[in-house]
N, C-alpha and C positions, 0 to 999 in steps of 0.2 A: 887405513881401513876403519879404525875406530872413529876417526873424525867424520868419515862418510856416514857411518851408521848413526852418529850423533845428530848430524844435519838432517838426515832423513827423519829421525825420531821427532825433532822439533818441527819439521814440516807437517808431519801427521798430527801433532799436537795442536798446531795453529789451525789446521782444517777442521779438526773436531771442535775446537773452541768456537770458531766462527759459526759452524753449523748449529751448535747448541744455542748460540745467541740469536741466530736467525729463527730457529724453531720456537724458542721462548717468545720472541717478538711476534711471530705469527700467531701463537696461541693466545697471547694477550690481545692482539688485534682482533681475533675471531670472537673473544668473549665480549669485547667492547662493541665490535661491529655487528653483532647479532641483532637482527630486526624482527619484531614481532608484528604481525598483521592484526590490528586490533579494531573490532567492529563497534560502531556507535550509530545512533540515529540522532542526528542534530536537530531535533524538534522537541526538546524537553527542557527548556530553560527553567532554572539557572544551571542545570547540570550539563546539558549538551545543546548548543544552538550555534547559529552563525551570526557573526556581526554584520553590520550594514555593508561593510567592504567585502564580505564573503569568507572571512577567516573563522575557523573553528574556535569556539571559546566556551568556557563554562567550568564548573567545579571538577567534572570527570576528566576533562582534558588536562587541566592543571595537575590533577592528582596523578593521572597516569604518566605524565611527563616527569613528575617528581620521582615516582616509583622507578621509572626507567633510568633516570640519573643515578639513583641510589644503588640500583642493581647492575649498572653498566650494560644496558642494552638500549636499542633504539626502538622507536614506535612508528608505525605506518598506519594512520587512522583510515578506516574504510567505512563509508556510510551505507547502512543497510536498513530496511524497514524493520521495526521492532519485532514483528511477528516472525521474521525470518532469521533473527539473530541466533537464537538457540539451535535451530536446524543447521545453520552455517557452522557453528562451533562443533556440533556433533559430527558434521561431515568433514571437519578439519580443513575447510576451505579458508578458514581464518584461524589465527593462533589463540586469540582470546577476545573477550567482549567486555566493555565497561559502558553500559547504557542504562544505569539506574535499574539494574536487574534485581528484583527481590529474590532473596534465597528462600525457596520453598522445597517442601519434600518431594513434590512431583518433579520439579526441574532438576533436583539433585540426583534423580534416577537416570538422567540422560547426560548431564554434564557435571564437572567438578567446580566448586567455588572456592575462591580465596577466602581468607579470614574476612569478616565483615569490615567494610570501610565507611558505612554511613547508617545512621539510625533514622528511620523514617516511619511513616504511617499513612493511612488513608484518611481523606477528609471529604465531607459532603459540601458541595457548592450549590447555591441556588441563586435566583434573581433577587435583587434587593427588596422588591415589593412582595415577595413570597413569605407569607406568615403561617402557612399551613404545615410546611415541613420544618420540623424542629430536631428530629433525631432519626436514627435508622428505622425504627418501627413505623414512622410516619411516611416511609417511602413505599409502603404497600400500595399496589395497584397504580403506581405512578410511572411516568416515562423517564428513563434514565439514559444518559449518554456515557460511554466508556471507551477507553482505548483497547483495541483488541490485543489479547494475549497477556494482559496485565492482572495483577492481583485485584485491582479494582473491578475488572470484568468478572472475576471469579466470585467476589463479594456480592456483586449485583445479582448473580444467579440464585443466591440463597434467599432473596427477598420475595415473599409471596406475591403473585399477581402482577409483577413488575414487567413493563415492556422495555426492552434493551435495545439500543441502537449502538453498534460498535463502529469505531472509526480507526483509521490507521495511525493517528497521532493524537496527543493530548490537546494541542491547540485547536484541532477540528472539533473535538468533543466539547470543549469550552465554548467555541463559537456557535455550536448547536444550541447551547443553553442561552447565550446571548440573543440569538435570533428567536428564542421562545418556542422551539420545536420540542424541547423536553423540559421536565420539571427540575431535574437536578443532574449533577455530575459526580461520580465517585472517582477520585483521582488522588495521586500522591499529594499530601499537604504542602510540601515545600514548592512544588511546581505551581499549584494554584495560588498560593500566597504570593509568589513572585509575580505572576500575571496580574494580580490585583494591585500590588504595591507599585509596580512600574507604570500602571495606568494603561497597559496595552489592552486590557479587557475591562471595560467599565460596566456598571450595573449588576455585578454579581458579588456575593459574599460567602464566607464560610460559616456554617452554623455549628459544626462540631469538629474540632481540629484533628483529633486522632481517634479513629475507630479501631485501629489495630497498631501493634508494635512490630515493626518489620525492619530488616537489615538488607542493605545492598551488598553485593559481592561481585567480584570480577570472574567471569565464567571462562573455563578452559575445557577442552575435550577430556574425556575419562582417561586417567592415568597419564596426563600430559607432563612432560618434564618442565614445561614453562610455568607450571603452578608454583613450584618451589622457588623459581627465580622471582616471580611476582610477590609471593609472600615474603621473601627476604627483603625486597625493596620496600614493601609496605610496613614491615616491621621496623626498618631503619628510619623512615620518615615519621612514624608514630613516636619513636624515641628521641629523634633529634629536633622535634618541634616544627618540622616543615608542614606536617599535616594540620597542626593548629593554625599556622599562618594562612594556609589555603582556605581553611574553614571559615576564619574570621573575614577573609577577603570577600567571600560570596554570601555569608549569612550574618555577618556583624554580631557574632555571638561566640561564646566559648564552646570549643568542641567537646561533645559528651564522651563519656568512656565507652569503649567498644569491646565485645568479647574477643577472646584470642582465637576462637575456632568457630567455624560455621555450626549453627545449631542442627544441621542434618549432615554432618561430615562423613558418617559411616553408612550412608544409604547405598544399597546394592542397585546396580544397573538393572532396571526392570524392562528395558526395551531391546533385548538381544534379538537381532533381526535374523529370520530364516524365511524360507518360502511359505511355510504354514502360517506363521504369525502374520506375515504380510498380507496373505489372502484373507485371513481372518479380520484384519484391520480394514481392508477394503470392503469386505462383505457387511461388516457392522456400520460402515459409513454410507453404503448405498441408499438406505431409506431417506436419510437427510439430504443426500446429493440429489435424489430424484425429486424431492420437494423443491429444491432450488432450481432444478431443471424445468419444472412446471412453471415456476415464476418467470424464468428466463424466456420461455416460449410465449407466455403472456405478454410480456413487455415488448417482445420482438414483433409479434403479430400486430399489436396495436400500433406500435410505432411505424411499421411498414405500411399499414393501411392508411394512417394519417399522412405519413410521408408521401405515399403514392398520390393521394389526392392533392396535397398542397404542392408537391413537386410537379405534377402534371400542369397545374395552373401556372406555376413559375416558368416552366419550360415553354408554355405557349406564349406567356408574356414576353419571354426572351426574343420571340420572333415578331413581336409587335413592331409596327411602323412608327409608333410614337417614341421618339428617342429618350425623353426623361423616364418613361416607363420601362423601356428596355434597359437603360443604364441602371435603374433601381434593382431590376431583377438580377443583372450582372453583378452588382455590388453585394447583394445577398449571397450569391453563389460563391464569390470569391472570398467573402468573409468565412463562411462556414466550411468551405473546402481548404482554406488557407490557415485555419487555427486548429490546434489539437482538440479532439472531442473531450478529452479530460478537462481541458481548461474551460471549455464550454459548460461542462457539468458543474464545475466549481462556481463559475460566474452565475449560473442560474439558481443553484441551490443556496449558496452562501452569500454571493455578492448582491443579488437583487433584494433579498429581505433586509440585508444590512443597509443598503442605500435607501430603501423605503423607510426604514425605521429612523434613519437620520433626519428624514423629512417630517417625522412626528407621527407617522402612521404605524399601526400594528399589522404586520404581514408576515407570513411564513408559508413554506412549501411542505407538502407531503413528499417523502422521498420517491414514492412511486410516480406521482404526478410530475415531479421535477425530472426524474429519469426519462419518462415518456416524452416530455417536452424537449429535452436536450437531444434525444435520439431522433425524434421526429424532425426537428429543425436541421440536424446534421444530414440525415438521410435525404431530406427534400432537396437539398443542394445538389447531391449526386444524381438523384432521380430526375431533376429538372434537366440536366444535361443529357441523360439517357432519353428522355422524352423528345427533347429538341432534336437530337440526332435521328431518332426514329421518325419524326415527322418530316424532316428534311430529306430522309432517304426515299420518300414516296415521289414518284415522277410528277412533275408540275402539269403534265398533260391531263391527269385525272382531275385536278382542280379546275382546269379550263373546261373539261367536259362536263363536270358538275355544275359549273356556272351557266353553261349553255342550256342546262336543263331547268334553269331558274331557282336553283338552291341557294339559300343564304350562306354567308360565311360560317355561321355557327352550325348550320346543317351539314355543310361540306366537311367540317372538322368532325362532327359527331357521327355521321353515317358513312363517310368515304374515306377520309384520311386517317383518323385515329384507329379504327378497327384494324386496318392493315399495318399501321405503325406498331400497334400493340403486339401483334405477332412477332415482329422483328425485335421488339424490346424485351421479350421473355427471358432470353439467355442473360443479358446484362442485369435485368431485375433480379433474377435468381442469385447472381453473384452478389448483388447488393444486399439481399435478404440474408445470405450466409455471412457476409461481412458484419451486418448488423447483429446477427445472432451471437457472434464472438465479441463484438464491441460491447454487448450488455455487461460483460465482466467489469468494465470501467465504472458502472453504477455502484459497485461495491464501495467506492471511496466515499460515498455519502451515507453509508450505513444501511443500504438496501440489501436485504439477504437473498440475493439470487444464487446461482450455482457456485460461482467462485467464492463468494463470502461464506456460504454454508461450509465449504471446504476449509477455508481459513479458520473458521470457528472451531472446526474439528481439530485442526493441527495445533491451535492454541492450547488444547487440552491434552493431546496425547503426543505431540511433537514427532508424528510420523509423516513428515513432509513428503517424501518420495511416493509412498503408497497412496496418499490422499490426492496429491496432484496428478498422479497417473490415472487414478479413478476419474478425476474431473476431466482430464484430457480424453479419456475413453467416452465419457458421456457426451462431451462436445462433438467428438468424432461421429458418434451415433446420430446426433441431431443434425449435423451438417450433411451426412450421407443421406438421411431420410429427406432432408430438404432438397438436396440435389436431385434425388429420384423423383420427387414430387414435381419439381419444375420441368424435368425431362418428360414426364408423362403429360403435363400441361402443354408443353411445346409440340409434342406428337399430336395430341388431341386437337390443337388449333391449326395444325398444318392442312391447308386447303387441298393439297394433293391427296392426302390420306382421306379426306372427306369425299373427294370425287371418286376415289376408288370404291368407297363403300356404296356410292350411288350406282 
């Protein structure tokens, strides 16, 4: 009996021991296996960019991987546009962000920052032949390019009389300077210096290296448990020399001393969301959004009119009996329908001036003109097919009857075929107008301040992305509904059955 109890006791002891080992192993594996989703924008060399083979590289990636190794967690990098990073952190769709984000008082109201990991500052870049701009005061009444949502964009707003063009990334802002469309760029000094030293951008220089003293931090959501984990890892690599090695690798210099805490560590969250504050945010944003909506309508109407004229001609040419002419029209349609509109905008605004300047000529585009050209060329390809289909839908007997009356080919098209075809083209033309109205949002990538860009500029200052994007969607919805009603009225008005009833 005693022996039986003894065996049972040892059996229970063995089970408990194995369970403890397994639980301990699972807890260790959980801490090591924890993966943080970390946002970056790989368009900010030497901090974040992609190598020619597509791999993520830069100071920020090396630093975050070292922090993860020191704190026993893994990293899953996710690429997000810079102006959307802080809203994503705030919404907790990502766990952290390391994308050369300057620690500011306004940002600290919406997210928490790690201790500073890099000392930076803003610099003014100009073209090599520019002798007029020598300091910040000389930027008055000048044209500046900045990256949206950055401290450089905020600094530019404080300059009297300045015209600001905002872009989604720093390389686009610097390319705007190279093309001669702006007088200067205010950007983070290390990024501009890297672009100059690597020879990727030629013909520009820095005139004043540091306008401000700033610190980068890793952003997390308010009261996130990941912040302690990240700070622990950052503390370890600062002490064991890993940080210094990474700094020397990318900047060929000794790492500067960094403060132990964020300069705005005790900021209170000033963006507590409720229905009344959200409505107030939307109400205050509406005047600027309506300004953008007016610009959106302008560019849409102009592009549609020009596209209708050129598309009609191309559609008629598509029906030509001359094969080379018909093939040329087909090639135009296939190119503009087969390539993204966004790529076409970049090619026209950035590509053509850069190509012309390489040939030794001075040439640049106004953003409005470039946007109209891109939208016109794109819409003309679609309208051409609408016109062709409309013309071919008219019975051939009408053409034969017109010929028997002695009308020429031009007169037949002008007085007989096209008026009837146009009535049938109204519904698809209405769809094209509405599509183009929404596609104007793509022009924001070249710094043109239409409806979407106005909203992005507001978000860059208040970080209330849901409310502003909801207001933008509402404005677009109103514009498309009004456009749809207008084309419906036009279709009814041009209906021959309705006209006969009136008679």
